[in-house]
N, C-alpha and C positions, 0 to 999 in steps of 0.2 A: 218210467217216471214222467211227470208232467213237464211241459215246457210251453211258453207262450207262442201262439201261432197267430199271425196277422191275416184277417180275412178281408176281401174286398168284394162288393156286389156290383152288378152292372149299373150304369148311369142311365136315368130316364128323364125325358122332358115332361112337362105338365100334361100334354094331350096324348102321350104314348099309350097304346093298349098294353095293359099289364098281362104278361104271360107267366103263369106260376112257375113253370119249369125253368124258363129263362131267368126269371127273377131270383130263383133259388140256386142258380148255377154259379155259386161263389167260387172265387179262386183263393187258394191257401198258399201263403208263402212257405218256403222251406224252413224247417226248424231243427235245431240241433238238440238232441236229448242224450242223456247218459243212462246206462242201465243201473240196477241196484248196487252192483259191485264197483261201479265207476271204472270198470275195465275196458268197456267199449263205448263208443258213441256212434250215433247214426244220423243220417239225414232222412227226415220223414216228409214225404210229399203226399198231399191229399188232392183229389180231383173229383169232379162229378157234382151231382145235385145233393148237397149235404142235408137238405130239408126232406129228402125222400120222395118228392113229388115225381121226379123222373127217375133216371137210373140211380142205382145205389152208388154211394161214394167208393172210391178206391184208395187204398193206402199202400204206398211203396216205401220200404225201409232199406237203406243201404248202410251196412255196418262199416265202421272205420276202425282199424286196429289201433291199439295203444301206441305202437311204433309210429304210425302215421300221425297220431296226435303229437308225438314228440317232434316229428319233422316240421309240422305246421306251426309248432310253438317255438321253433328255433329262434335264437336271438338275431340272426341275420341270414341273408340268402346264402352266404358262404358257409355258414354253419349247417344249413339245411342240405347243401350239396355234399358236405363232408359226411353227413349221416346217410345219405343215399349212395355214397361212393361214386358220385359223378362230379368231382371237383371241377371248378371252372378254370378258365385260362386268364383270370384277371392278373395273376402274377406273371409278368413277362420274363422273369429270370428262369433259366434252366437249372434243374437239379438244386433247388433252394434248400432242400432238406439234407443234402450231402449224402444221399443214399447210394447213388451210382458212383462207383469207384472202379472203373475198368483197369486202371493202372495198378493201384495198390492202395491200402488204407493207411500206410505210413511210409516215410522215406528217410534215408540218411540226410543229415543236414545239407541244405541247398543254399547256394550263393547267387543264383541267377533265377530268372523267371521260370517257374516250374509249375506244371499242373499236377494236382493230386486228385481231389474229387473231379469228376468230369465237368468240363466247362469253366472251372475256377482255377486261376493261377495265382501264385504267391511270388512277389518280387521283393527280396530283401536288399538292403544297402549296408555297406560297411563290413559285414561278415555273414557267415551262413547261419540259418535258423533251422530248427526242426519243426516239421509240420506233420499233423496226424488227424485222424477222425476221432473225436472224443464222444463217449456215450453220455452226453449232457446236452440239454437244450433249454431255451428260454421258457418253454411252455409244454403242455401235453400235446400240442399239435405237431410235434416232431420228436425225433429220438436222438439226433446227432448234431454236432457242431464241428466247425473247423478250428483246430487248435494250433497256435504258434508258440513255440518256446524259444526264447531269445538266447543270446550268447554275448560274450565280451565284444565291444566295439561295434555292435549293430547300431545303425542309425535308424532311418525310416524303414517301415515294412508295409507293403500293400497287398490286399486281397481284392481281386478284380475278376470281372467277366465281361467279354465283348459280345455285343449283339450285332447281327448282320443288318445291312441296309434294308433288306426285305422285312426283317422283324420291326424295324423302326417305322417303315411305311405302313405296317399293318396295325395302326392304331396308337403309335407312340409319339407322333408329331403333335403333342398337346401337353397340357399340364399333367405331370406325373408326380407320384410321391414315392420316395425311397424310404424304407424302414428296415431295421434289423435289431437283433439283440446282441449285446456285447458283454461278455463276462470278463471282469478285471481281476487278475491274480498277480498284480505287480507290487502291491504294498502301498500304493498311493493313487489318488484320483488322477485321471487324465482326460483329455478331450481329443477324440479322433476327428478326422475330416473326411468329407465326401468329395471325391474328385471325379469329374466327368470329362472324358476326352473324345475327340472325333478325328478320324483319319482324313487326310487330304484327298484321298480317292476311295471310291466305294470298296469296302471290305479289304482294303490294302493298308496294312498297319506299319509299313516301312517308315512312314512319316505321319505324325499325328500332333495334335495340340490340345492342351488342357483348356477347356472352355468354361469350366465351373469349378471353383474351390469353395467349399462351405464348411466352416467349423461346426461340429455337431455338439450335442449335449455332453456335459461332463459325466464320466462314468466312475461311480464310486468303487472303491476297492472291495473285493469279496462279495460282489453281487452282480446280477444281470441288470443291464440298463437298456431300455428301448430308445433308440435314436431314430430320427426321421427328418426329412426335408422335402419340400415340394418345389418344383421348378418347371419352367416351360421349355420343353425340348425344342420346339420350333424356333425359339429365340437363340439357339446355339449355332454358331457358324459351322457349316459342314455337317450338321446333324443328319442329313439324308444319306451320308456315307457310312453311317454306323455309329455305335456308341460303346464306350468303355465305362463301366460303372465300377469305381474303386473306393474301398475304405482304406485310408492311410492312418497308420499308427505313428505317433510323433517320434522324432529322433531322440535316442537315449532311453526310450521306454523299455524296449525289449532287450535288456542286457541279461547277463547270465542268470538262469533259473526263473526268469520272469515269464509269465504265461498270460495270453489273452485267448478268448474264444469268440468266434462269430457264429451266430445261429439265426435261422429263419429270416434271411434277407428277402426283401420283397420290393418289386417295382410295379406299381399299378397306376392306371390312368385315374386322374382325379386329384383334388387338392388336400385330401385327408388320407391317412394311413388306413389301408384295408386290413381285415383279419387275414392272418397268414394262410396261404393256400399252396398246395403242392399236388402233383398228379400221382396216381397210383404208379408203383415202381415200373411195370412193363411199359407204360406210356412215357414215363420220364426217361427210361433207358433208350427208347426209340428216338426221342428228341436229341439225346446226347450222341447216339450213333450216327446221326445226320452229320456230325462233325468229326467223330473219332470212333474207330472200331478195332477191337482186338479179337483174333481167332486163335485159340490155343489148339495145338495138335501134337500127336506123338506117334510112335511106331505101332503100338499094340492095339489100342482101342479107338483111336481117333485120328487117322491120317487126314491130310488136308485135301486130297483129291488126286487127279491124274494130270501128269505132264506128258505131252506128246511131241515127238519130233515130226514136224510137218513142213520142213523146209529143206532146201538143198544142202544146208550145212548140218553135219552131224555133231556140231559143237553146241547146238541150241535145242531147247525143249520149251514148249509154251504150255500154260495152264490157264483155265478159267475157274475162278473161285466165287461162288455166290456169297453175297453180303446180306446182312440183316436189313440194312437201310441204304438208299441212295445217298450220295454225299453232296454237300452244298457246293463243292468246287472240286477241281482235279486234286486228288490227294497225293501225299508222299507215301509210297509203299515200301516197307522194309520188313526185315525179320529181326527178332530179338537177338538171334545168333545164327547167321547164315552158315557158319562152319559146322553146325550140328544137323543141318538139313541133308536128307539123303533122297535120291531118286532110285527106287528099287524096281527091278524087273527080273523075275525068274532067277533069283539068287544073286543077281548082279547089282551092287549098291554103288552109286555114283555120288560124289560130293560136288555140288556146283562151284564153279570158280567165281561166280558173281551173279548179279542181277543185271539184265539188260533193260530194254524198254518195258515199262510197266504202265498201266493205266486203268481206267474204269469206264464202264458203259452201263447206264441204268444201275442195276444192283449187282454187277459182276466186276470183279477185279481180274485184270489180265496180267499174268506174270511171264517173264522171259528169263529162263535160267541159261547162263552161258558158261564157257570154260569146261564143256563136257566132251565125252566121246560116246555118243549114243548110237543105237541102231536106227537106221532110217525107217520112219513110219511106226516105230515102236512106242508103246505107252508105258509110263513109269509112275509108280505110286509115290506121291510126295509124303515122305515120312521123316523120321529123325534117327539119330544114332542111339536111341533109347532115352534121351532127355526130352523134356517138354520144350517146345519152341512156339513162339507167338508170331503170327502174321499181323503187322501193324498197318492200318490204313488211316492216315492222319490228314484231315482237312480242317484242323482247328485254325481259328483266326490268329 
């Protein structure tokens, strides 16, 4: 099919000698054309002496697939990255689609600060609430949301994530915009609040202060509402120590049978809310495991590894367990049920009396089992009493 092509000829002064070949060596700009079915388009490049006095002209055509036309026509850079499967890192919150749940996807009612999806914790006041991952979302850009169901006497409830001082230093000491979708199933409109807290020492949350409290948009009953707010992180006292980003639901809202959902939370540099972005699951899992990791093992198909007696004491055995990711800080290492752990050697099955000194180096966890009676220099398979057990490596903020 035809398309307009712009041609340019060489420039001459009044007394220049005209050379036919040079005069006719025009340059042709690239042109985009579509084929008869409109299924492909191409870039056509022409070069050479188009008048035929010198060398014959050459034509080079590069076809572009309809998929790439869709990418280049995307409404935004974020949308184009989604189509290509190379989502950006504009959203500085971890696990914003709530897809990573190493602990569980639902819990019994909780009355204190509790993690459910990785990196997100819920803090109720007044009474326990039920939390779960719901198969509902504000848009087609995600599949899940974090659901809270209230109970009698519940006052305020918060959903929050803490960001390390390192994360803040990597491009967050500027104006940022928080946005999220909130679904209201309480029977009446309500207004949530955005709370931003900072610890008094880097990544140490034993002491912190609320540095920003902002009432957000009213959320109508029976619908998703997008809420957002922009603020300057660098203007918050102690911001360099880290951030806690929290959504607070007002007191008396989440009473018995009342439900709210939080979906597609986002924290991006800039003064306007950006399109929602998340990473592919394997990358999001890796970011979460930098803070928290669980390794399930059993006796028959997946033992944890080997423990060896390498000391003068036959009451001890030590083990090295590879981890999927290094941890942001020295973690707390534990087992879901140490009484079910067994150290097996040639039919001899020992139950550890407890855990001694444990630690981490690079991507390895070091475990010390004590309260044993092992053979000097012997190796023992770390297994279970036939029940599944979980090794927990916790470096959450």
